[in-house]
N, C-alpha and C positions, 0 to 999 in steps of 0.2 A: 451379340458379338459374332463371329465370324473367326475361322481359322487365320484370315489373313491379317485380321485386324491386331495379332499376337507377332510378339516379335519374332523374328526370322530365325534367332539363334533357339528357338522355344521348340518350334516344328520341324515335322520331315512329312517325307510324301513316298512312300513305298514305290509309288506305281511308274515313279517318272524313269526309273533306271532299270536295270536289270541286274542283279547282284547275287551272288554263289550263294548255296544250301549251305543253313548252318545249323549246325546240331546241339540238341540242347544243352549238352555237357560245354561246347565254346561259350552258349550266354549262360553258364556260369548257374544253371540249375541246379540245385544239389543230387545227389548221387542217391538217395532214396527212389527222388519223384522221376529220376532220367530212368530207374528200372520201372517202374512200372511206365512209364510211358514208353517203353523199348516192350515191355511185354505184350498192349495194346496194339504195336505195330509202329508209333509213332515214333518215330528219330531226327527228322528233321523239322524244322521251326518254318513255316510260313512268313507271308510278308509280316503280316501285325505282331504278330510275337517275336520275330526276329526284332521288330523296332521298340517295340514296347517291353519286352524281358528286361533288357539291364536297366532302362531308368525305372522299372515296379519295382523289380529286385531292390532298387537301392533306395526306397520308400520315396519315389515321389509320385507326386500325383499327377493322375495318367488320363487326359481326352483323347478318346481313341473313336477317331471317324471310318470307316467303311460299311460298304456294303455284306449285306447278311450271307451266310456261309463264309467267310473272311477268316474263321480262327478267333475271333473274340474269345469265349469260354476259355479257352484254354492261356488263352495272352492275361486273364485274370486271375485264372483258377491258381495256375501253378505259386505267384507273388504272394498269395493270399494267404495260401500252405506255406511254403517256405518262410515267412516273415513273422507269421505267427508262432511257429515252432521255434525261430531263432530267439522271438522274447518268451517265450515259455518256461524257460531256465530262471529268469528274474521272478516271477511272477510265483511259479513254486516255491523259491526261496523266501517269500513274502508271506505263504498260506495263504495264495488266491489262483482263483482255477479250481475244476471238481464240477461234481456234480453237487446241486444245490441242496441244502439240508433243507428240512421239514419245516424250518422257518423262515427262508432263505429266498429270494428270489433268483430264478436261471437266471444267469449273465455271461451271453454269449460274447465272441472276442471279433469274432467276424460276423458282415451283414451283407447279403445278396440280396437286390430288387431285382424284380423281374416283372412284366406286366401281365403273364396269361401264366394260367396252372401247367401248361402242356412247356414252356419256356424255362419254369423253375423245378419242374422235374429232369427233364434236359439235361440242364445246370447239375444239378446232386446226381446226375448219372455219371458227370464229367469229375466235376469235384468230390464225389467221396473215395473213387480209391486212392487219391492224393490224401486226402486226408487221414484214410486207415493205414497209410504206410509207417504214420508217426503216431498210432493209436489213438487219433483224434476222430470224434462224433461229427455227421451233420444231421441235418434234418430239412424239411419242409415245411413251408406256413402256407397255406393257401384256404380260400374259401369254398364252398360245393358239398365239404364233406364235415363230420364232427371234429370237434378241436382235443377232444379228450387225447387221441394219441398224438398231436404234434404237442400239447402243454407235457405230455409223459415225454417225449423227447427231448421236452428243455430241459424238464429236472433233473433225466438221467445225464445230462451234462453234454450236450449238443453244444461242440464248441464253435460251430459253422452255421449259421440261420441262414434259408433261401426261401424268399416269402415273397409275395405278391402284398403291394402294399393295405392295402383293405382289411386284410384278415391281420396284420402284423398291428395294425394299429387298433382294432377289435381287443387284439389280445392286451397288448400295452392301457389303454383303458381299466382294460380288467383285471392291472398288474397281476399279469402272469409272470409277464418277465422284465429286465430291465436293459437299457440297449448302453448305461454307463461308461461300461466296460468294452464297447467296441471300438478296435483299434484299427480297425480297414474295414472300410464301408463301398460298395462297390454298386452302381447302377449301371443293368445294361437292357437296351434297347430304351434307352429316355425318350428318344421320340414319340414313341409308341405309347409308351406311359402320358406325355401330353397329349397327343392326338385322343385318348381315352379318358382325358381328367384328372390322373390322377398324381399331378405336381404339386397342389396345396398339401395333398396328406402325405406323398414323399420329401417336402420341405418339413413339413412337420418331424416326423418321425427322423431326417437327418438332425435336427436341431437339439434332440435327444440323444445323439452319438457323443461321444468324449471328443470334445474339442481338441483339435491337435494330431488327430489321425491322419493316416489315409485315406484319400479319396479317390475312387479309379471311375469315372464314366462313361459310358461308350453309346455313341446315338450315331445315325446314320445324317442326322440334321443338328441344327442349333438352332428351329425356330421353333414357335408357338411355348416358346418362355423356356424350353431346356438352355439358354444362354445365359437368362438371370441365376438358373441351379448353378452353375458351373461359376461366376460371378460370386455368391454367396458361398458357395460348399468348398469349393476347389481352388487350396495357395499354387500361385505361379505355375498351375498345370503346363506339364509337356504334352503337345499334340502330337498324335502320330495317325495321319490319312492314309488310308489304303487306297480307298476310290471311290470316287464321287458317288455318293445318294443315288444318283439318276444317270450310274454308269450300268452296261448292264456285261456280263460276264463276257467271255471271247469264246470259252467252250460253249455256249449257249447257243441254240441255234431257232431265231424264232420262225413261226409260221403266221400268217396271216390271211386265213380262211375265212371269204366272204359267201354266206348261203342265205337260203330262205327258210322262214319259221317251217313249209312245210317236207323240208330236209331235212331240217334241222337234226330231227328226232334220229333218225336212220345215222345221219352222222356221228353225232355224239356215241352211239351205241359198235360205231367203226372203233370209232378210236380208242374204246377200252374192251374192245375185243384180243388185243395183244397177247404176248407172254409175259412181255416185263411189267414192273411198278410204275404204276401212274396215279395221278392227283388231280380230279376233275374239280375244277370248284367254282360253286354258285354264290349267287347273291343273297340268297334268302333259308333263312333253315328248312322253312318249306318245301324248296324248291328241291334242298337238297336231299331230305328226306321223301320226295317224289322219285329223284332220279336214281338213289339208290335202289327202290322197289323197284322200279322199271329195269333195271339191269340186272336184276337176279330172276323177274320173270322172265327176261328174254335168255338165263342161263350164262349170267356173266357175273359171279359171285361180286361183292360190293362190299365195302363196310362206310360208316358215315361218321362223322364225326362234327359236332354244330354245337351251340349254346342250348340247345333242348333237350339234351342227354344230360343223365347225371354222371358225378365225376369217374364213377365205376364203369359207366358204361365205354364211355370217354379213352379210360386208360385200357381196357379190355378191345373195342375197337381198333385203337392206335397199335396196341401190342401185337395184334393177330396181324397190323400192315407190317409193322418191323420184322416181324418174324416170317414174314413171305406165305402166310397162311390165308392170306385174301391180297391179290395183286392190285384191287381197284380201290382207291379212299377217294369218296365223297364228301366236299368238306366246304364251309364256307370260312370268312377271312378268319376264324379261330384258329384256322391251321396255317395260316399264313405268315407265322412268326412262331418261331420258338420248336418248330417241329424239326428235328435234324433228321431224317432216313436216309441214310445212304444205300444209295443204288436206285434212286427213280429217271425212270429214264423219259418220261413225258409226264408234261403237266399240260393238262387242257385247260380253257379260259372257258366255260362254259356260257358265260355270260362276262363279256366287259367289266373290270371293276370302274372305280365312282373316278380314281385319281392316278395318276403318274404310278407315287409312293406304294401303292397296291398292287400297281401293276406289277413293280420290282420283285416285291417282296414276296407275291403269289410265284411267278417265276423263278426266285431264289430259292425254291426246293427242289429244283435239280441245277445240274452242272456243279457241285458243290464239290470241294476238298479237291479239286484239280479233274475233278471227271465231266464226260460231257454230257448234254441235256439238249432236250428241244422242246419248245414251249408253243401251243398252237393256242391262239385266240379265234375265237369264233364270231360273228360278225353277221346279223340281219342288215336290211338295207335301212331301217330307221335311226340303226346306233352306230352308223360308218361315220360322219360327221362328228360326232363329241370323242369316238375314237381315235381319230385319224388326228386328232389335235391332240389328246392323249398318247399318244405314240411318238410323235414328233417332240413330248414336253421330255418324253423318256428315252428321244435319242435311238428309236427303234427304227430301222430305214429298210424293213423287210417288206419284198412287193407283195402288195392281195392278191388273191386266185380266189377266184369262183368256181367252188368246187361242188361235189355231191359226195354221198358215202361210197361212190364207185369210182370216183375221179381217180387216177394213176399215182398225182401227188398223195392223196391217203392212203393207197394202198402201199406206196412206197414204204411212207411214213410208218405205218401201223405195223407191220411185219409179218410174220407168221400168224397166223390164230391161233386162240387157247380154244382148248376144247370144251363145247356148252356143258354145262353142270348144270340141271334141273335138281329143281328142289330143295339147292342149295339152302342154309340159313349156319351163321353164326353162334359157336356153342355158346349159352349162357351159363356162364358157373357165377356160384355166388363164393365169390372172397372168401378164403378160411382165414381166420385166424387164429394166432399161436397153440390156443388150446384144442381145435378142431372143429369147434364150433364156428357157424356160419359168422363172419365179420358185420360188424355196425357200420353203418350208412348212415347218411343224411346230416341235417342239421342239428338233430337232439341228438345222434348217436344211437338210436334204437330202432337199429333193423327198417330204416328206410319209412316208421311210421310216426305222425308227430301225434303229439299228447293229445290232442282233439280228439284222433283216429281212436286212439286206445278208451278212451274215456266215451266216443259212442259204443264203442263195442261192449264195454260193460253193461250198458242197456240193455244187450242181449238180441235184441232187432236187427242191428248193425251187424254185428258178429253171425247171423248165420244167414241173411243176404250175402252178405262177403267171403263167407267161405268157399275157398277153393278158386278164387280168383288171384290173379296176380295181384301183388304189391302195386298201390300207387304211389310215385314219387309224391315228394312235397310238394305243396303248393309254390315256395318260392324256391327257385334254385340260382345256382353261381352261373352266371355267364361267363364269357373266357378273361370278360374285363375285373374278374372277380368283385361283381357289383350284384345284388337282387334286383331279379327278371322276373315278369309274372309270365308262367308259362302257360298258353292257353289251351294246351292239349291236357294238364293236368287238371285232378279234381281238388275240390277247394278243402279248406285249411279242417274243415269240420268232418268230414269221411265222407260228405252228404253228394248227390248228385249236382250237378250246376246249372242243369234244365230246368227252370220255372213251370209250373205247372197254377191252371186257375182252378179255383173250385166254383161250383154252380151258381154262386151267389157275387161272381167274379173279385174276390178277395182271393189277393197273390199268397201262395204257399209255396215254401224254397224246400223241394224233395222230398217231404214226408208230408203225411195225412197233418192237418189241423187240427190240435187241442191232444196231442198223444202225451201220455205221460212220458215225462223224460228228454221231452224234444227241447233243443237245444235254442232253439227260437220259438216263440209265441205267435201265431198267425198274422199279428201286424206288424210285427218284428219290433217292440218296443217294451219285449222282457226277455233279456238274457237266461238262459235253460230253465228255471223253478217259473220266471214271469212275474206276472203280478198275480197275487193272489185269485184276486176276482176273474181273471183270465182263464181258471184253472178248475177244472174237474178233481174234486177228492172222491174216489170210488173204494177207500178203505175200508172195510169193514168192520178191522178193530180200533178207530181212532175215536175216541170220543165226540159224542155231540158238540162239546163245549170247544173242542179243541179244533173243529172244522170251519 
């Protein structure tokens, strides 16, 4: 299903004609929300907000199609809060709502599904002030961190949940909450959830939401199964299309720099050395980590953002970039969606992305909300053929230029150079809980240490060997897709070294001496911890001979 297949009376396109700006008051937004928006400097609505708000506030299902950075978050956050408040009175009269009792399940009334943790946090930052204007609570639910605080927030009466599908379905299976009272459900970046394989989970979640409620879905495209979700869960939706999914922003200037492998490293460093905010995209996590280290070694402070980082590290790095403590962010495509940082002057695609959609989402980190920005794509000789095809599909007609780090085109684009900072490192601070102690993190909620780590420590040997070292992250971390992935740089789950040694007789030994009492595995890996008794030596002098 596409927008053109819907009735003409049911669709609109904001990009076809110039319309006078409208204030939120004129669009029927309640006065308490208008005050919150005005305090944040928002007085006039963007095109997608101007088109969708009247229909959304009236309770219609919405299908919004538009590029990233077009203002979709406010377009669904305002009606989500306003309509929940309007129905709050009737629910209060019937004794429903509020914090969950000791024997009852939390029952939120609003739900927003997002594909990544970063996007979920960005949505909550916009949504929470609006909800607080009416005394409502919001909470975020996503993987990569312990679920304890998320469950506590639900039990304290969070009315609106912003969630990634994976962790939310996990909590539903544990019966930590119920979606039976959800009146309004929103799917943001539905096409990205489809690309990540989340649509089956999304459909199972929406099937648990109360029938007859309002649904709002925002997506750049309707491919990869998104159209099936629209047909199943949206009832006679009003379609609003701001811009094509493959249309670039007018205020965005594209630069295609052709270079060689020998000249590329100096060129990247020069592009990163300006004074403004800039994001450098790489294809892999390893490349992002390596490039950030190279920039720091050359006096250019740079933060990383990729799937190998824990959630606390990602939040810390992204926060430092958004606050201006560091001007360069080296990222993989985990940041291509959901990272809404104002004032990004330059996006550098160190490696061309794999497809036009990724190209435009990377580019969309700049030239947001009416601001101008530049996008540089670096192309090696063997990448030119595929890149040219991708640019044609993305409707980018910039002329390629052969450059080096000293080319005038590069010098003009970079502008004044920032003063080098040698020996720089991002301050690592342990997040603090409300009681002043270090906050717990990790899947188990035990300050980043797995249960097996602590069990091994009780044996004494592991504790002595590991004293003074940095805590290792758990073996399994959550990627931006909110799914478990194996991190090759982390230690194994039981706290031992991943390196395999070989004993003199050729037997394989895992991290520790064969036959050590308390070892988790025996030498031939057939026994668990205690192992088979015939493989163990019992040197306890106090044990009776009959029990040996």
